[in-house]
N, C-alpha and C positions, 0 to 999 in steps of 0.2 A: 365624894366630891370629884375625885379623879375619874371615876367611872362615868359620872355625869358629864364631865368635860370631854371624855373620850366619845361618849354617845353624841354629844353636841357636835364634835368634830366630824363624826361619821355622818350625821345628818347633813352638815354643811357640805361634806364631800359628795354625798348623794345629790344634793341640790346643784352643786357645781357640775356634776356629771350629767344631770338632766339638762342643764343649760347648754353644755357642750353638745348633747344629743340633739337639742333643738337647733343649734347652729349647723350641725351636720345635716339635719333634715332640710334646713333652708338651702344649704349648698347643693344637696341632691335635687331639690326642686329647681334651682337655677340651672343645674346641668341638664335637667329634663327640658327646661325652656330653651336652652341652647340647641338641644337635639331637635326640638320642634322647629326652631329657626332653620336648622340644617335641612329638615324635611321640606320646609317652605322653599328654600333655595333649590332643592332637588326638583320640586314641583315646577318652579319657574324655569329651570333648565330643560325639563321635559316639555313644557309648553313651547319654549323657544325651538327645541328640536322638532316638535310637531309642526310648528309654523314654518320652519325651514323646509321640512319634508313636503309640506303642503305647497309651498311656493315652488319647489322643484317639480312637484307633480303638475302644477298648473303651467309651469314653463314648458315641461315636456309635452303636455296636452296642447299648448299653444303652438309649439314647434310642429307637433304632429298635424295640427289643423293647417298650418302654413304649408307644410310639405305636401299634404293631401291636396290642397287647393292648387299648388304649383304643379303637381304631377298627378292629376286626377286619374290618369289611365295607368299609373305605375303601381301594380300590386305589391311590389317589393317595398316601396316607400310606405305604403299603408301598413304593411306587416311590421316594418321597423318601428313605426310610430306606436302601434299597439303594444309591441314588446316593451318599448320605453315607458309607456304609461303603466303597464302591469308591473314593471320593475319598480317604478316610483311608488305605486300603491303598496307593493310588498314592503318596500323600505319604510314607508309611513306606518304600516301596521306593526312592523318589527320595532320601530322606535317607540310607538305607543305602548306596546307590550313591555318593552324593557323599562320604560318610564314608570309604568304601573307597578312592576315588580320592585323597582327601586323605592318608590313611595311606600309600598306595603312593608318592605324590609325596614326602612327607617322608622316608620310609625310603630312597628312591632318592637324595635329596639328601644325607642323612647318610652313606650308603655312599660316594657319589662324593667327598664332602669328605674322608672318612678315606682313601680310596684315593689321592686327589691329594696329600694331606699326606704320606702314607707314601712315595709315589713321589718327591716333592720332597726330603723328608728323606733318603731313601736315596741319591739322586743327590748331594746335598750332602755327605753323610757319605763317600761313595766319593771325591768330589773332595778332601775334606779328608785322607782317608787317603793318597790318591795324592800330595798335596802333602807330607805327612809323610814318605812313602817317598823322595820326591825330595830333601827337606831332609836326611834321614838319609844318602842316598847322597852328597850334596855334602859333608856333614860327614866321612864316611869318606874321600872323595877328598882333602879338605883335610888330614886326619890323615896319610894316606899321603904326600901331597906334603910335609907338614911333616917327616915321619920321613925322607924321602929327601933 
């Protein structure tokens, strides 16, 4: 009877551990969702930076057009406008590249966190189930011994 009680306590402990592991998995999933939210915020920031760079490029192009119209015969003004436009385009390209890299890094981190959490939880759940099987087998052995 004592070994039956011990086996029942072990099975209850394994069940509690499985419940804790499920809670940990839920927490890991919430954390992954928060990381995905951070990724969305980063994407929005990149879009804002791209829009700002585009507006700057358009402003530079508009100024270049105004300067060119005002000083059609001035080659120096046309060269300055071209240089400003190229600088704005280079800035836009750099901002897009940096934004893409940030998105990729955050997406990779979120995916790794989910994968690691799921793997940990899976191993822990398997261990808890194995402990429950062992406890059940011990309880059955104890019952058989008690019956004999």
